[in-house]
Wavefront OBJ file of the C-alpha trace (Angstrom):
o trace
v -13.249 -139.062 62.644
v -11.151 -141.726 64.362
v -8.171 -141.479 66.621
v -5.738 -142.739 63.985
v -6.803 -140.280 61.280
v -4.218 -137.603 62.136
v -6.884 -135.361 63.623
v -6.083 -132.857 66.342
v -8.144 -131.595 69.261
v -9.293 -128.535 67.321
v -10.673 -130.819 64.584
v -13.262 -132.353 66.924
v -13.793 -129.810 69.724
v -16.432 -127.115 69.379
v -14.304 -124.623 71.336
v -10.785 -124.544 72.758
v -9.957 -121.493 74.853
v -7.518 -120.199 77.436
v -7.765 -117.662 80.207
v -6.157 -116.538 83.424
v -6.894 -118.425 86.578
v -5.543 -115.636 88.735
v -2.221 -113.871 88.140
v -0.136 -117.033 88.506
v -2.115 -119.778 86.705
v -3.545 -120.411 83.238
v -6.635 -122.510 82.513
v -7.329 -124.171 79.178
v -10.807 -125.422 78.294
v -11.839 -127.940 75.652
v -15.583 -127.999 74.929
v -17.170 -130.747 72.841
v -20.664 -130.746 71.322
v -21.065 -134.522 71.170
v -20.233 -137.532 73.291
v -18.201 -138.939 70.397
v -16.030 -135.813 70.225
v -15.566 -135.830 74.003
v -14.608 -139.512 73.896
v -11.897 -138.776 71.318
v -10.434 -135.875 73.291
v -10.648 -137.634 76.659
v -9.205 -140.925 75.388
v -6.224 -142.253 77.351
v -2.981 -140.587 76.344
v -4.464 -137.544 74.586
v -4.587 -134.900 77.335
v -2.099 -135.960 80.009
v 0.042 -134.155 82.538
v 3.177 -135.119 80.631
v 1.903 -134.010 77.213
v 0.780 -130.652 78.627
v 4.114 -130.261 80.419
v 6.016 -131.016 77.207
v 4.003 -128.561 75.115
v 3.965 -125.715 77.637
v 7.363 -126.221 79.274
v 6.023 -126.690 82.791
v 6.653 -129.279 85.493
v 4.127 -132.119 85.007
v 3.559 -132.353 88.762
v 1.925 -128.905 88.639
v -0.449 -129.702 85.759
v -4.051 -130.223 86.862
v -6.565 -131.910 84.562
v -10.299 -131.957 85.260
v -12.554 -134.133 83.113
v -16.246 -133.260 83.212
v -17.990 -135.849 81.006
v -21.499 -134.703 81.903
v -20.595 -131.292 80.425
v -18.289 -132.708 77.715
v -15.479 -130.460 78.968
v -11.835 -130.958 79.848
v -10.131 -128.233 81.891
v -6.366 -128.003 82.256
v -4.605 -125.653 84.665
v -0.922 -124.996 85.246
v 1.291 -122.190 86.581
v 2.151 -119.316 84.264
v 5.824 -118.992 83.346
v 5.682 -115.328 84.321
v 3.106 -113.627 86.551
v 0.341 -111.745 84.765
v 1.377 -108.205 83.974
v 5.057 -108.722 84.736
v 7.730 -107.363 82.400
v 8.198 -110.789 80.756
v 4.475 -111.538 80.376
v 3.672 -111.679 76.652
v -0.050 -112.507 76.910
v -1.624 -110.516 79.740
v -4.986 -112.282 79.591
v -3.642 -115.691 78.479
v -6.020 -115.422 75.533
v -3.676 -117.092 73.030
v -2.342 -119.915 75.175
v -4.860 -122.474 73.914
v -3.199 -122.819 70.497
v -0.623 -125.518 71.426
v -3.329 -127.585 73.159
v -5.668 -127.280 70.195
v -2.968 -128.723 67.929
v -2.334 -131.849 70.017
v -2.927 -134.985 67.962
v -5.761 -137.243 69.081
v -3.261 -140.068 68.840
v -1.470 -140.863 72.093
v 1.878 -140.442 70.322
v 3.305 -136.968 69.799
v 3.955 -136.180 66.134
l 1 2 3 4 5 6 7 8 9 10 11 12 13 14 15 16 17 18 19 20 21 22 23 24 25 26 27 28 29 30 31 32 33 34 35 36 37 38 39 40 41 42 43 44 45 46 47 48 49 50 51 52 53 54 55 56 57 58 59 60 61 62 63 64 65 66 67 68 69 70 71 72 73 74 75 76 77 78 79 80 81 82 83 84 85 86 87 88 89 90 91 92 93 94 95 96 97 98 99 100 101 102 103 104 105 106 107 108 109 110 111
């Protein structure tokens, strides 16, 4: 699968997940089984602070991205909109927050 094929992260990653990183932060993980898949997901412009900020409605200066090529993993962390367990929290364990990331196109342009 190539970058221009309309593929999304979930099409090439073996696992995309989300979880709490304490009561005030969320962490998203993208796991890839092959170097080729990792190269597609970690290509310039695919997972960036600005794209994450746009999708999740957070300030890009707070988005942290960790690329771990030896493990074929990309980790993304950013502050939760509402603290875990607060009245406005709609996903206590942040278990469903990976969906928008998984749907990001592998193309650097948002579609």
